[in-house]
TORPA-709268 format. One record per residue (C-alpha): residue in three letters; x, y, z. Coordinates in steps of 0.05 Angstrom, whole numbers, padded with zeros to 5 digits, always signed. Layout:
<recs>
ALAXYZ/...
</recs>
This chain:
<recs>
MET-00438+00108-00074/PRO-00398+00116-00012/LEU-00340+00065+00007/HIS-00360+00027+00069/PHE-00297+00007+00114/THR-00275-00011+00181/PRO-00217+00017+00217/GLY-00156-00019+00209/LEU-00099-00044+00165/LYS-00118-00095+00112/LEU-00060-00136+00090/ILE-00054-00178+00022/ALA+00007-00222+00041/GLY+00043-00272-00011/PRO+00089-00269-00063/PRO+00100-00195-00084/SER+00078-00204-00158/ARG+00017-00239-00137/ALA+00002-00188-00084/ALA+00018-00132-00134/ALA-00033-00158-00186/ARG-00086-00161-00125/LEU-00069-00091-00102/GLU-00076-00065-00179/ARG-00143-00099-00190/LEU-00166-00070-00127/ALA-00141+00001-00146/ALA-00181-00005-00205/GLY-00241-00020-00178/LEU-00237+00033-00127/ALA-00219+00088-00174/LEU-00280+00067-00218/ARG-00323+00089-00155/GLY-00282+00151-00129/PRO-00211+00172-00118/VAL-00158+00124-00090/ARG-00084+00142-00066/MET-00031+00093-00084/LEU+00036+00086-00044/VAL+00089+00048-00082/CYS+00140+00027-00037/GLY+00173-00031-00082/ASN+00186-00050-00156/ARG+00131-00089-00166/PHE+00075-00034-00190/ASP+00057-00036-00257/PRO+00019+00027-00282/TYR+00007-00002-00353/GLU-00027-00057-00320/LEU-00072-00013-00282/ALA-00087+00027-00341/TYR-00107-00038-00381/ILE-00154-00058-00320/ILE-00190+00002-00318/ALA-00194+00013-00394/HIS-00227-00056-00398/ARG-00278-00038-00347/SER-00294+00041-00368/GLY-00289+00077-00432/ASP-00264+00138-00390/TYR-00202+00110-00371/HIS-00160+00169-00386/GLU-00201+00210-00338/ILE-00202+00161-00287/LEU-00124+00153-00293/ASP-00115+00228-00292/GLU-00167+00252-00238/ARG-00178+00197-00190/ILE-00114+00161-00175/THR-00058+00198-00142/LEU+00011+00158-00133/ALA+00070+00165-00092/ARG+00130+00126-00091/ALA+00185+00112-00038/GLU+00254+00074-00054/THR+00287+00081+00014/ALA+00271+00070+00079/HIS+00271+00142+00105/GLN+00234+00166+00038/TRP+00181+00109+00063/LEU+00176+00140+00130/SER+00164+00215+00102/LEU+00114+00187+00054/LEU+00074+00157+00106/GLN+00080+00215+00147/HIS+00057+00257+00091/THR+00000+00214+00076/PRO-00069+00253+00091/ALA-00121+00220+00132/ASP-00179+00248+00092/GLY-00226+00193+00078/VAL-00190+00174+00008/PRO-00172+00096+00005/ALA-00098+00088+00010/LEU-00070+00026-00022/VAL+00004+00011-00001/GLY+00046-00035-00049/ASP+00101-00073-00017/LEU+00101-00041+00046/LEU+00161-00072+00076/ALA+00208-00068+00014/PRO+00243-00007+00034/LEU+00260-00038+00102/HIS+00294-00102+00073/ASP+00353-00061+00048/GLU+00416-00097+00068/ASP+00455-00036+00081/LEU+00393-00010+00127/PRO+00417-00033+00204/VAL+00368-00080+00235/ARG+00357-00031+00295/GLU+00342+00022+00247/ALA+00300-00017+00207/ASP+00259-00038+00270/ASP+00251+00039+00288/LEU+00226+00057+00223/LEU+00176+00004+00223/PHE+00150+00023+00293/GLN+00145+00095+00269/GLY+00113+00078+00203/LEU+00061+00037+00234/ARG+00046+00097+00278/GLU+00031+00138+00215/LEU-00007+00084+00185/ARG-00054+00082+00248/ARG-00068+00152+00240/VAL-00089+00144+00167/TRP-00127+00083+00173/ALA-00169+00116+00233/ALA-00198+00161+00178/CYS-00190+00119+00112/PRO-00184+00046+00085/VAL-00118+00028+00079/VAL-00097-00035+00045/ALA-00021-00058+00037/SER+00014-00114+00009/ALA+00074-00146+00038/ALA+00120-00208+00039/PRO+00165-00231+00093/GLY+00240-00221+00076/PRO+00287-00273+00084/ALA+00332-00240+00128/ARG+00282-00197+00170/SER+00219-00241+00175/GLY+00210-00206+00246/LEU+00186-00141+00206/PHE+00127-00184+00176/ALA+00107-00214+00242/VAL+00103-00144+00271/LEU+00060-00119+00213/ARG+00019-00181+00210/ARG-00002-00172+00286/GLU-00023-00098+00272/CYS-00070-00125+00216/ALA-00145-00125+00218/THR-00152-00174+00167/VAL-00098-00217+00129/ARG-00113-00249+00060/ILE-00061-00294+00036/CYS-00053-00297-00040/
</recs>
């Protein structure tokens, strides 16, 4: 069954642990239907929990994990931008965990974080024009403006 989507970024907003759990459940559901791309930007992704969710729903969880889920991770802000730049707009749903986490690095100058956010949003627009894109994010205490900008870009925001 083809995945129906409307263009635009869908955001799961809330405490990182709750948003990560929602994204893992969504990833499992999508992986049962076809390929899914997971882009991990923070430290909240639990691959064991994802495997458990899929195993609970399907007996073929090894095949689903090996063949349907592509995982990529960015730890720094510049890796984050590179990850988004190299994400293909190929119709495969993309789930982005903790989207803003690399931009909250205290050693990253505010101006640079802002510039990277705008460049990253440009890349996300390219991807969401062809693929479903769902991201999780939470405002950072020192840089809440990043979250405000992201929220304005979103087609849908779900609070968890």
